[in-house]
PDB file of N, CA, C and O in Angstrom:
ATOM      1  N   MET A   1     -30.385  28.555   8.022  1.00  0.00           N
ATOM      2  CA  MET A   1     -29.006  28.590   7.586  1.00  0.00           C
ATOM      3  C   MET A   1     -28.547  27.154   7.352  1.00  0.00           C
ATOM      4  O   MET A   1     -28.612  26.330   8.264  1.00  0.00           O
ATOM      5  N   ALA A   2     -28.087  26.844   6.144  1.00  0.00           N
ATOM      6  CA  ALA A   2     -27.654  25.493   5.780  1.00  0.00           C
ATOM      7  C   ALA A   2     -26.188  25.295   6.138  1.00  0.00           C
ATOM      8  O   ALA A   2     -25.344  26.149   5.870  1.00  0.00           O
ATOM      9  N   MET A   3     -25.911  24.168   6.740  1.00  0.00           N
ATOM     10  CA  MET A   3     -24.530  23.812   7.096  1.00  0.00           C
ATOM     11  C   MET A   3     -24.015  22.789   6.087  1.00  0.00           C
ATOM     12  O   MET A   3     -24.807  22.123   5.419  1.00  0.00           O
ATOM     13  N   GLY A   4     -22.722  22.664   5.976  1.00  0.00           N
ATOM     14  CA  GLY A   4     -22.110  21.765   5.006  1.00  0.00           C
ATOM     15  C   GLY A   4     -21.925  20.336   5.490  1.00  0.00           C
ATOM     16  O   GLY A   4     -21.253  19.544   4.830  1.00  0.00           O
ATOM     17  N   PHE A   5     -22.503  19.998   6.618  1.00  0.00           N
ATOM     18  CA  PHE A   5     -22.326  18.643   7.143  1.00  0.00           C
ATOM     19  C   PHE A   5     -23.057  17.626   6.278  1.00  0.00           C
ATOM     20  O   PHE A   5     -24.134  17.907   5.753  1.00  0.00           O
ATOM     21  N   GLY A   6     -22.473  16.456   6.133  1.00  0.00           N
ATOM     22  CA  GLY A   6     -23.123  15.383   5.396  1.00  0.00           C
ATOM     23  C   GLY A   6     -22.945  15.463   3.888  1.00  0.00           C
ATOM     24  O   GLY A   6     -23.440  14.596   3.168  1.00  0.00           O
ATOM     25  N   ARG A   7     -22.265  16.463   3.403  1.00  0.00           N
ATOM     26  CA  ARG A   7     -22.024  16.526   1.965  1.00  0.00           C
ATOM     27  C   ARG A   7     -21.020  15.454   1.574  1.00  0.00           C
ATOM     28  O   ARG A   7     -20.055  15.193   2.293  1.00  0.00           O
ATOM     29  N   LYS A   8     -21.258  14.849   0.442  1.00  0.00           N
ATOM     30  CA  LYS A   8     -20.348  13.812  -0.038  1.00  0.00           C
ATOM     31  C   LYS A   8     -19.114  14.461  -0.643  1.00  0.00           C
ATOM     32  O   LYS A   8     -19.193  15.501  -1.296  1.00  0.00           O
ATOM     33  N   ASN A   9     -17.974  13.825  -0.414  1.00  0.00           N
ATOM     34  CA  ASN A   9     -16.732  14.284  -1.018  1.00  0.00           C
ATOM     35  C   ASN A   9     -16.756  13.873  -2.488  1.00  0.00           C
ATOM     36  O   ASN A   9     -16.777  12.683  -2.800  1.00  0.00           O
ATOM     37  N   LEU A  10     -16.753  14.837  -3.377  1.00  0.00           N
ATOM     38  CA  LEU A  10     -16.854  14.549  -4.795  1.00  0.00           C
ATOM     39  C   LEU A  10     -15.500  14.336  -5.461  1.00  0.00           C
ATOM     40  O   LEU A  10     -15.431  14.115  -6.670  1.00  0.00           O
ATOM     41  N   GLU A  11     -14.430  14.400  -4.686  1.00  0.00           N
ATOM     42  CA  GLU A  11     -13.100  14.205  -5.237  1.00  0.00           C
ATOM     43  C   GLU A  11     -12.948  12.763  -5.697  1.00  0.00           C
ATOM     44  O   GLU A  11     -13.248  11.829  -4.954  1.00  0.00           O
ATOM     45  N   GLU A  12     -12.479  12.589  -6.928  1.00  0.00           N
ATOM     46  CA  GLU A  12     -12.323  11.258  -7.499  1.00  0.00           C
ATOM     47  C   GLU A  12     -11.155  10.523  -6.823  1.00  0.00           C
ATOM     48  O   GLU A  12     -10.091  11.101  -6.602  1.00  0.00           O
ATOM     49  N   ILE A  13     -11.369   9.265  -6.505  1.00  0.00           N
ATOM     50  CA  ILE A  13     -10.301   8.440  -5.931  1.00  0.00           C
ATOM     51  C   ILE A  13      -9.471   7.898  -7.087  1.00  0.00           C
ATOM     52  O   ILE A  13      -9.991   7.215  -7.970  1.00  0.00           O
ATOM     53  N   LYS A  14      -8.176   8.206  -7.075  1.00  0.00           N
ATOM     54  CA  LYS A  14      -7.296   7.764  -8.145  1.00  0.00           C
ATOM     55  C   LYS A  14      -6.778   6.370  -7.821  1.00  0.00           C
ATOM     56  O   LYS A  14      -6.253   6.123  -6.736  1.00  0.00           O
ATOM     57  N   VAL A  15      -6.938   5.457  -8.791  1.00  0.00           N
ATOM     58  CA  VAL A  15      -6.490   4.074  -8.639  1.00  0.00           C
ATOM     59  C   VAL A  15      -5.520   3.772  -9.768  1.00  0.00           C
ATOM     60  O   VAL A  15      -5.730   4.193 -10.905  1.00  0.00           O
ATOM     61  N   GLU A  16      -4.451   3.035  -9.451  1.00  0.00           N
ATOM     62  CA  GLU A  16      -3.510   2.623 -10.486  1.00  0.00           C
ATOM     63  C   GLU A  16      -2.884   1.296 -10.100  1.00  0.00           C
ATOM     64  O   GLU A  16      -2.942   0.883  -8.942  1.00  0.00           O
ATOM     65  N   GLU A  17      -2.286   0.633 -11.074  1.00  0.00           N
ATOM     66  CA  GLU A  17      -1.580  -0.613 -10.793  1.00  0.00           C
ATOM     67  C   GLU A  17      -0.269  -0.256 -10.107  1.00  0.00           C
ATOM     68  O   GLU A  17       0.532   0.517 -10.632  1.00  0.00           O
ATOM     69  N   VAL A  18      -0.063  -0.830  -8.931  1.00  0.00           N
ATOM     70  CA  VAL A  18       1.066  -0.470  -8.080  1.00  0.00           C
ATOM     71  C   VAL A  18       1.900  -1.720  -7.786  1.00  0.00           C
ATOM     72  O   VAL A  18       1.357  -2.799  -7.548  1.00  0.00           O
ATOM     73  N   LYS A  19       3.228  -1.557  -7.805  1.00  0.00           N
ATOM     74  CA  LYS A  19       4.104  -2.673  -7.437  1.00  0.00           C
ATOM     75  C   LYS A  19       4.041  -2.861  -5.927  1.00  0.00           C
ATOM     76  O   LYS A  19       4.205  -1.909  -5.164  1.00  0.00           O
ATOM     77  N   VAL A  20       3.799  -4.117  -5.500  1.00  0.00           N
ATOM     78  CA  VAL A  20       3.727  -4.451  -4.081  1.00  0.00           C
ATOM     79  C   VAL A  20       4.531  -5.717  -3.817  1.00  0.00           C
ATOM     80  O   VAL A  20       4.931  -6.424  -4.742  1.00  0.00           O
ATOM     81  N   TRP A  21       4.757  -5.984  -2.545  1.00  0.00           N
ATOM     82  CA  TRP A  21       5.409  -7.208  -2.094  1.00  0.00           C
ATOM     83  C   TRP A  21       4.412  -7.969  -1.234  1.00  0.00           C
ATOM     84  O   TRP A  21       3.870  -7.422  -0.274  1.00  0.00           O
ATOM     85  N   GLU A  22       4.166  -9.245  -1.581  1.00  0.00           N
ATOM     86  CA  GLU A  22       3.231 -10.086  -0.842  1.00  0.00           C
ATOM     87  C   GLU A  22       3.989 -11.161  -0.080  1.00  0.00           C
ATOM     88  O   GLU A  22       4.996 -11.684  -0.557  1.00  0.00           O
ATOM     89  N   CYS A  23       3.498 -11.483   1.099  1.00  0.00           N
ATOM     90  CA  CYS A  23       4.079 -12.555   1.901  1.00  0.00           C
ATOM     91  C   CYS A  23       3.864 -13.889   1.185  1.00  0.00           C
ATOM     92  O   CYS A  23       2.796 -14.126   0.621  1.00  0.00           O
ATOM     93  N   THR A  24       4.879 -14.763   1.208  1.00  0.00           N
ATOM     94  CA  THR A  24       4.774 -16.068   0.554  1.00  0.00           C
ATOM     95  C   THR A  24       4.161 -17.131   1.460  1.00  0.00           C
ATOM     96  O   THR A  24       3.884 -18.239   1.000  1.00  0.00           O
ATOM     97  N   SER A  25       3.944 -16.820   2.736  1.00  0.00           N
ATOM     98  CA  SER A  25       3.348 -17.779   3.668  1.00  0.00           C
ATOM     99  C   SER A  25       1.861 -17.964   3.369  1.00  0.00           C
ATOM    100  O   SER A  25       1.138 -16.989   3.164  1.00  0.00           O
ATOM    101  N   GLU A  26       1.413 -19.205   3.346  1.00  0.00           N
ATOM    102  CA  GLU A  26       0.006 -19.519   3.101  1.00  0.00           C
ATOM    103  C   GLU A  26      -0.909 -18.964   4.188  1.00  0.00           C
ATOM    104  O   GLU A  26      -2.064 -18.635   3.920  1.00  0.00           O
ATOM    105  N   SER A  27      -0.399 -18.858   5.408  1.00  0.00           N
ATOM    106  CA  SER A  27      -1.232 -18.445   6.542  1.00  0.00           C
ATOM    107  C   SER A  27      -1.181 -16.940   6.828  1.00  0.00           C
ATOM    108  O   SER A  27      -1.774 -16.474   7.801  1.00  0.00           O
ATOM    109  N   CYS A  28      -0.482 -16.187   5.990  1.00  0.00           N
ATOM    110  CA  CYS A  28      -0.329 -14.745   6.212  1.00  0.00           C
ATOM    111  C   CYS A  28      -0.838 -13.980   4.986  1.00  0.00           C
ATOM    112  O   CYS A  28      -0.551 -14.360   3.850  1.00  0.00           O
ATOM    113  N   ASN A  29      -1.586 -12.912   5.219  1.00  0.00           N
ATOM    114  CA  ASN A  29      -2.127 -12.097   4.123  1.00  0.00           C
ATOM    115  C   ASN A  29      -1.418 -10.755   3.964  1.00  0.00           C
ATOM    116  O   ASN A  29      -1.914  -9.870   3.268  1.00  0.00           O
ATOM    117  N   CYS A  30      -0.275 -10.602   4.596  1.00  0.00           N
ATOM    118  CA  CYS A  30       0.432  -9.313   4.598  1.00  0.00           C
ATOM    119  C   CYS A  30       0.951  -8.950   3.206  1.00  0.00           C
ATOM    120  O   CYS A  30       1.395  -9.808   2.445  1.00  0.00           O
ATOM    121  N   TRP A  31       0.882  -7.662   2.900  1.00  0.00           N
ATOM    122  CA  TRP A  31       1.517  -7.118   1.702  1.00  0.00           C
ATOM    123  C   TRP A  31       1.941  -5.681   1.992  1.00  0.00           C
ATOM    124  O   TRP A  31       1.388  -5.024   2.874  1.00  0.00           O
ATOM    125  N   VAL A  32       2.933  -5.202   1.232  1.00  0.00           N
ATOM    126  CA  VAL A  32       3.502  -3.873   1.431  1.00  0.00           C
ATOM    127  C   VAL A  32       3.689  -3.221   0.065  1.00  0.00           C
ATOM    128  O   VAL A  32       4.176  -3.851  -0.874  1.00  0.00           O
ATOM    129  N   ARG A  33       3.296  -1.952  -0.036  1.00  0.00           N
ATOM    130  CA  ARG A  33       3.576  -1.204  -1.271  1.00  0.00           C
ATOM    131  C   ARG A  33       5.086  -1.104  -1.459  1.00  0.00           C
ATOM    132  O   ARG A  33       5.831  -0.964  -0.489  1.00  0.00           O
ATOM    133  N   ASP A  34       5.533  -1.177  -2.714  1.00  0.00           N
ATOM    134  CA  ASP A  34       6.970  -1.101  -3.000  1.00  0.00           C
ATOM    135  C   ASP A  34       7.583   0.186  -2.458  1.00  0.00           C
ATOM    136  O   ASP A  34       8.705   0.167  -1.953  1.00  0.00           O
ATOM    137  N   ASN A  35       6.860   1.306  -2.557  1.00  0.00           N
ATOM    138  CA  ASN A  35       7.430   2.574  -2.094  1.00  0.00           C
ATOM    139  C   ASN A  35       7.342   2.747  -0.574  1.00  0.00           C
ATOM    140  O   ASN A  35       7.709   3.800  -0.052  1.00  0.00           O
ATOM    141  N   PHE A  36       6.858   1.721   0.140  1.00  0.00           N
ATOM    142  CA  PHE A  36       6.838   1.739   1.603  1.00  0.00           C
ATOM    143  C   PHE A  36       7.682   0.610   2.196  1.00  0.00           C
ATOM    144  O   PHE A  36       7.682   0.415   3.411  1.00  0.00           O
ATOM    145  N   LYS A  37       8.397  -0.133   1.355  1.00  0.00           N
ATOM    146  CA  LYS A  37       9.194  -1.257   1.864  1.00  0.00           C
ATOM    147  C   LYS A  37      10.382  -0.748   2.670  1.00  0.00           C
ATOM    148  O   LYS A  37      10.853   0.372   2.474  1.00  0.00           O
ATOM    149  N   SER A  38      10.854  -1.593   3.579  1.00  0.00           N
ATOM    150  CA  SER A  38      11.929  -1.186   4.482  1.00  0.00           C
ATOM    151  C   SER A  38      13.304  -1.630   4.012  1.00  0.00           C
ATOM    152  O   SER A  38      14.308  -1.194   4.576  1.00  0.00           O
ATOM    153  N   SER A  39      13.383  -2.486   2.995  1.00  0.00           N
ATOM    154  CA  SER A  39      14.668  -2.925   2.443  1.00  0.00           C
ATOM    155  C   SER A  39      14.471  -3.290   0.973  1.00  0.00           C
ATOM    156  O   SER A  39      13.338  -3.356   0.497  1.00  0.00           O
ATOM    157  N   GLN A  40      15.561  -3.524   0.258  1.00  0.00           N
ATOM    158  CA  GLN A  40      15.486  -3.812  -1.177  1.00  0.00           C
ATOM    159  C   GLN A  40      14.596  -5.018  -1.459  1.00  0.00           C
ATOM    160  O   GLN A  40      13.733  -4.969  -2.336  1.00  0.00           O
ATOM    161  N   VAL A  41      14.812  -6.115  -0.703  1.00  0.00           N
ATOM    162  CA  VAL A  41      13.958  -7.299  -0.782  1.00  0.00           C
ATOM    163  C   VAL A  41      13.425  -7.520   0.629  1.00  0.00           C
ATOM    164  O   VAL A  41      14.095  -8.134   1.460  1.00  0.00           O
ATOM    165  N   PRO A  42      12.215  -7.018   0.902  1.00  0.00           N
ATOM    166  CA  PRO A  42      11.703  -7.043   2.273  1.00  0.00           C
ATOM    167  C   PRO A  42      11.330  -8.443   2.757  1.00  0.00           C
ATOM    168  O   PRO A  42      11.029  -9.334   1.963  1.00  0.00           O
ATOM    169  N   ILE A  43      11.358  -8.614   4.076  1.00  0.00           N
ATOM    170  CA  ILE A  43      10.770  -9.794   4.689  1.00  0.00           C
ATOM    171  C   ILE A  43       9.466  -9.357   5.339  1.00  0.00           C
ATOM    172  O   ILE A  43       9.295  -8.187   5.682  1.00  0.00           O
ATOM    173  N   CYS A  44       8.558 -10.295   5.505  1.00  0.00           N
ATOM    174  CA  CYS A  44       7.244  -9.964   6.037  1.00  0.00           C
ATOM    175  C   CYS A  44       7.361  -9.383   7.446  1.00  0.00           C
ATOM    176  O   CYS A  44       7.965 -10.003   8.321  1.00  0.00           O
ATOM    177  N   PRO A  45       6.787  -8.196   7.673  1.00  0.00           N
ATOM    178  CA  PRO A  45       6.845  -7.586   9.007  1.00  0.00           C
ATOM    179  C   PRO A  45       5.978  -8.324  10.030  1.00  0.00           C
ATOM    180  O   PRO A  45       6.142  -8.127  11.234  1.00  0.00           O
ATOM    181  N   ILE A  46       5.062  -9.168   9.561  1.00  0.00           N
ATOM    182  CA  ILE A  46       4.161  -9.900  10.454  1.00  0.00           C
ATOM    183  C   ILE A  46       4.762 -11.248  10.859  1.00  0.00           C
ATOM    184  O   ILE A  46       4.907 -11.537  12.047  1.00  0.00           O
ATOM    185  N   CYS A  47       5.111 -12.074   9.861  1.00  0.00           N
ATOM    186  CA  CYS A  47       5.548 -13.444  10.174  1.00  0.00           C
ATOM    187  C   CYS A  47       7.002 -13.731   9.819  1.00  0.00           C
ATOM    188  O   CYS A  47       7.487 -14.836  10.062  1.00  0.00           O
ATOM    189  N   LYS A  48       7.702 -12.757   9.248  1.00  0.00           N
ATOM    190  CA  LYS A  48       9.131 -12.866   8.898  1.00  0.00           C
ATOM    191  C   LYS A  48       9.424 -13.825   7.750  1.00  0.00           C
ATOM    192  O   LYS A  48      10.566 -14.253   7.582  1.00  0.00           O
ATOM    193  N   SER A  49       8.398 -14.173   6.947  1.00  0.00           N
ATOM    194  CA  SER A  49       8.605 -15.023   5.767  1.00  0.00           C
ATOM    195  C   SER A  49       9.137 -14.176   4.612  1.00  0.00           C
ATOM    196  O   SER A  49       9.157 -12.947   4.682  1.00  0.00           O
ATOM    197  N   GLU A  50       9.567 -14.855   3.550  1.00  0.00           N
ATOM    198  CA  GLU A  50       9.992 -14.146   2.343  1.00  0.00           C
ATOM    199  C   GLU A  50       8.787 -13.464   1.716  1.00  0.00           C
ATOM    200  O   GLU A  50       7.643 -13.870   1.921  1.00  0.00           O
ATOM    201  N   MET A  51       9.068 -12.425   0.952  1.00  0.00           N
ATOM    202  CA  MET A  51       8.001 -11.733   0.220  1.00  0.00           C
ATOM    203  C   MET A  51       8.339 -11.770  -1.256  1.00  0.00           C
ATOM    204  O   MET A  51       9.512 -11.788  -1.629  1.00  0.00           O
ATOM    205  N   LYS A  52       7.304 -11.782  -2.106  1.00  0.00           N
ATOM    206  CA  LYS A  52       7.514 -11.783  -3.554  1.00  0.00           C
ATOM    207  C   LYS A  52       6.887 -10.542  -4.165  1.00  0.00           C
ATOM    208  O   LYS A  52       5.893 -10.013  -3.668  1.00  0.00           O
ATOM    209  N   GLU A  53       7.490 -10.094  -5.249  1.00  0.00           N
ATOM    210  CA  GLU A  53       7.037  -8.897  -5.947  1.00  0.00           C
ATOM    211  C   GLU A  53       5.847  -9.228  -6.839  1.00  0.00           C
ATOM    212  O   GLU A  53       5.847 -10.243  -7.535  1.00  0.00           O
ATOM    213  N   THR A  54       4.829  -8.364  -6.814  1.00  0.00           N
ATOM    214  CA  THR A  54       3.657  -8.515  -7.677  1.00  0.00           C
ATOM    215  C   THR A  54       3.011  -7.144  -7.847  1.00  0.00           C
ATOM    216  O   THR A  54       3.616  -6.139  -7.471  1.00  0.00           O
ATOM    217  N   THR A  55       1.805  -7.072  -8.398  1.00  0.00           N
ATOM    218  CA  THR A  55       1.108  -5.790  -8.553  1.00  0.00           C
ATOM    219  C   THR A  55      -0.326  -5.907  -8.048  1.00  0.00           C
ATOM    220  O   THR A  55      -0.896  -6.997  -8.022  1.00  0.00           O
ATOM    221  N   LYS A  56      -0.906  -4.767  -7.645  1.00  0.00           N
ATOM    222  CA  LYS A  56      -2.299  -4.680  -7.209  1.00  0.00           C
ATOM    223  C   LYS A  56      -2.879  -3.372  -7.746  1.00  0.00           C
ATOM    224  O   LYS A  56      -2.150  -2.403  -7.959  1.00  0.00           O
ATOM    225  N   GLU A  57      -4.189  -3.351  -7.963  1.00  0.00           N
ATOM    226  CA  GLU A  57      -4.902  -2.119  -8.288  1.00  0.00           C
ATOM    227  C   GLU A  57      -5.224  -1.437  -6.973  1.00  0.00           C
ATOM    228  O   GLU A  57      -6.053  -1.929  -6.208  1.00  0.00           O
ATOM    229  N   LEU A  58      -4.579  -0.310  -6.698  1.00  0.00           N
ATOM    230  CA  LEU A  58      -4.726   0.362  -5.410  1.00  0.00           C
ATOM    231  C   LEU A  58      -4.943   1.855  -5.570  1.00  0.00           C
ATOM    232  O   LEU A  58      -4.627   2.443  -6.604  1.00  0.00           O
ATOM    233  N   GLN A  59      -5.491   2.454  -4.517  1.00  0.00           N
ATOM    234  CA  GLN A  59      -5.623   3.906  -4.448  1.00  0.00           C
ATOM    235  C   GLN A  59      -4.223   4.509  -4.383  1.00  0.00           C
ATOM    236  O   GLN A  59      -3.346   3.975  -3.703  1.00  0.00           O
ATOM    237  N   VAL A  60      -4.017   5.597  -5.074  1.00  0.00           N
ATOM    238  CA  VAL A  60      -2.712   6.260  -5.104  1.00  0.00           C
ATOM    239  C   VAL A  60      -2.411   6.867  -3.739  1.00  0.00           C
ATOM    240  O   VAL A  60      -3.211   7.631  -3.200  1.00  0.00           O
ATOM    241  N   VAL A  61      -1.238   6.516  -3.180  1.00  0.00           N
ATOM    242  CA  VAL A  61      -0.754   7.070  -1.909  1.00  0.00           C
ATOM    243  C   VAL A  61       0.717   7.392  -2.112  1.00  0.00           C
ATOM    244  O   VAL A  61       1.495   6.524  -2.508  1.00  0.00           O
ATOM    245  N   ASN A  62       1.099   8.618  -1.845  1.00  0.00           N
ATOM    246  CA  ASN A  62       2.491   9.015  -1.990  1.00  0.00           C
ATOM    247  C   ASN A  62       3.220   8.878  -0.665  1.00  0.00           C
ATOM    248  O   ASN A  62       2.683   9.222   0.387  1.00  0.00           O
ATOM    249  N   ASN A  63       4.452   8.370  -0.721  1.00  0.00           N
ATOM    250  CA  ASN A  63       5.292   8.259   0.449  1.00  0.00           C
ATOM    251  C   ASN A  63       6.405   9.283   0.300  1.00  0.00           C
ATOM    252  O   ASN A  63       7.267   9.136  -0.567  1.00  0.00           O
ATOM    253  N   ASN A  64       6.400  10.308   1.124  1.00  0.00           N
ATOM    254  CA  ASN A  64       7.394  11.369   1.025  1.00  0.00           C
ATOM    255  C   ASN A  64       8.556  11.161   1.976  1.00  0.00           C
ATOM    256  O   ASN A  64       9.374  12.062   2.158  1.00  0.00           O
ATOM    257  N   SER A  65       8.642   9.984   2.587  1.00  0.00           N
ATOM    258  CA  SER A  65       9.725   9.671   3.514  1.00  0.00           C
ATOM    259  C   SER A  65      11.050   9.616   2.767  1.00  0.00           C
ATOM    260  O   SER A  65      11.100   9.163   1.624  1.00  0.00           O
ATOM    261  N   ILE A  66      12.116  10.072   3.401  1.00  0.00           N
ATOM    262  CA  ILE A  66      13.444   9.998   2.781  1.00  0.00           C
ATOM    263  C   ILE A  66      13.913   8.546   2.671  1.00  0.00           C
ATOM    264  O   ILE A  66      14.829   8.254   1.901  1.00  0.00           O
ATOM    265  N   PHE A  67      13.302   7.636   3.425  1.00  0.00           N
ATOM    266  CA  PHE A  67      13.696   6.227   3.401  1.00  0.00           C
ATOM    267  C   PHE A  67      13.062   5.452   2.266  1.00  0.00           C
ATOM    268  O   PHE A  67      13.435   4.300   2.045  1.00  0.00           O
ATOM    269  N   SER A  68      12.122   6.028   1.536  1.00  0.00           N
ATOM    270  CA  SER A  68      11.409   5.310   0.483  1.00  0.00           C
ATOM    271  C   SER A  68      12.144   5.324  -0.844  1.00  0.00           C
ATOM    272  O   SER A  68      11.681   4.708  -1.804  1.00  0.00           O
ATOM    273  N   LYS A  69      13.256   5.996  -0.923  1.00  0.00           N
ATOM    274  CA  LYS A  69      14.001   6.102  -2.181  1.00  0.00           C
ATOM    275  C   LYS A  69      14.851   4.879  -2.428  1.00  0.00           C
ATOM    276  O   LYS A  69      15.544   4.802  -3.443  1.00  0.00           O
TER     277      LYS A  69
END
């Protein structure tokens, strides 16, 4: 009897250019997806520096939180 363990997930990973916010500090690598930010112009949750808007090629992730609007 064959079991389904070890089968590869054949579902395609969807990637798209996504708006993100990157930390402006040279010593910090933090970034946040725009649809997961905590304020209109977020500050870095790690080092509290300013963040700047940019884009990245990322896997699609939906945020269904009421706070993401």
